[in-house]
C-alpha positions, 0 to 999 in steps of 0.5 A: 804523647799528649792528646788534643781534641780539635773541632771544626765547624761547618764554615771552617770546612766549607770548601776544599781550600778551607779544609786545607787551611784546617789541615795546616793547623792540625799538622802543626799540632802533630809536629808538636808531638800531639795525638789529635782527635779531630771532630768535624761538622758537615760543610756549611749549608749541607745539613740544611740542604739535606733537611730540606730534601727530607721535608720535601718528601714528607713533613711526617718523616721517619725520624730514624731515616732522617738521622741516616740522611742528615748525618751523612754530611759529617761523613763526607767532611771526615773522609775528605779531611782524612785524605788531605792529611794522608796526602801531607804524610800524616797517618790519619783515618776517618771514623763514623760514630758507630765505628768508635762506637759512640753509644747514645739513647734512641731519641732520634734527632736529639739523642744523648750520649750514654757511653764512648768505648775508646778501645778501638781508637786507643789501639789505632793510636798505639799502632801509629795513627796520628789523627783520628778524624771523627764525624761529629753530631752522630752516634749509634743506639742500642738497637743499632740505628744511627742517631744524631745529637741535635743542631750543634751536636759536633761540639758535644761530640768533641767535649765528650771525646775529650772527657773520655780520653782525658785530653789536656784541652778541647779546641773549638774552631769557629768563624769568630775570634772567641767569646765577646762581651756581646755581639760586635755587630751590635756593639762595635767596642765589644771586647773578646774575653780571654777567660770565662767560667763554665757557669757564665758560658752555660748561661750565655749559651742557653740565653742565645749566644751561639758560640757553643752548644749548651749541652757541650758546655754542660758536659765540659763543666761536669767533666772539667774539660778545658775548652778553648774557642778559636777562629779557624781563619786567624791565629789569635789566642781565643777564649778559654772556658774554665773553672771559676777558680782559674780566673783571677779577676772576676768581672761583675758582669762578663757579657750581655746576650739576647734572643730575638726569637722570643714570644710572651704569652699571657693567660688572662683570668685563670682561677687563683687557687692551688694546683692551677699553675701545675695544671697549666704547665703540665699541658705545656710540658706535654707539648714540649714547650720550652718555657723560660720566664714566668710571672703571675699577677693577682687580679680581682675576684679570685682570678689571676693572669699568668705570663710566660715566655717561649720561642716564637716558633712554639707559640702555636703549639703552646696555644693548642696545648692550653686550649686542650687543657681548657677543653679537658676542664683542667683549668679555665681562662678568659683569653690568651694574649700573644706578643711575638714582637719582644726580645729577651736581653740578659746580663751574665756574670759570676761577680754578681754573686758578691756585688749588690746594685747590679739589678738597679743599674740594669733597670735604671739604664733601661729606664733612662732610655725609655725602654719598658720592661715586660718580664723579669727573671733572675738567677744567681749570676744572671738577670733577664728581661723582656722588652719590645723587640724594636729596642733590642739594639739600643738596650744592648748598647746602653747596658754594655756602656753602663757596665763598662764592658767596652774596656779591655778585659782580662 
């Protein structure tokens, strides 16, 4: 029998009626002869509610108990869906992370998977189990404590299980029809992609697209797990995330993504000499600041300005870490300038490797709309810019049109 991994997110299991819709899809796969490994998230809103209760008790909570609490939502979903499947005559049972076991690091609330022992699941499938309903997002550390994999971690659970079992595919069900060229809420003629490469999806996920968790895409790419993104509430074909070689026609630009929660920080008047940048980013790293785009401008009298971007939520922590570096005399600067009214816009496409003029088209398009670029960052298959946040929608629409992404794509 073939193995199929299916993952359903919080909106897909938000109520008993929606869970029944989910079980009908699973029933079809079982009737088609598949053994199903089903990964479920907590019912929509449950995790946020549990986090709220934790923070009401104490903002300085025990991270180990935090994981015990926030992982409980997935247990409820798994148990309810197992019961629904049993009522339909399907041999199903629920599994928590520790029962598999899914062994992780002990980095509570952001653990990484170390090993999955599939022996217990294999034995149950051999004895007639048709569906293993697994609570996503959770595992167990070497010291026996429950851990969680970070927000969106159920995606990672699903991909990891698909890799461990050698499943022929991993289907991720959400509340969207697949991966689009950009957000249809901003650009109504955005097109659904039938296929997208691992590399492109990884860039899109890391740059702001919320369809898949970044770690899950990275894991799928490493283990060559074919991912399919589907809508829980429709019967569309979704989007297949696969190897570049499996895509016949490679678009120059496949998608445009953006992030509203971006800030620009400029360190004005820092000494322009070897080691200064290393010291600055050492202190930012110690404070766990997620630095993205970086530029350095040479100014007069041996002084430079260093600009970087980071999530808006981390600006205060970034400022404190830089002030600490200054107090420690690791470096000196004249002032810090913070701008939280910016947005990051990125174009992504594997076709950019072999086509020139992509940057020129992007910059020319933004210029024609009188949108000033504050920072530029590039890689082999993406170009990102920071612009004033008020121009985000205009910039996305203009670029979508400039790269002709409104046409049907294969």
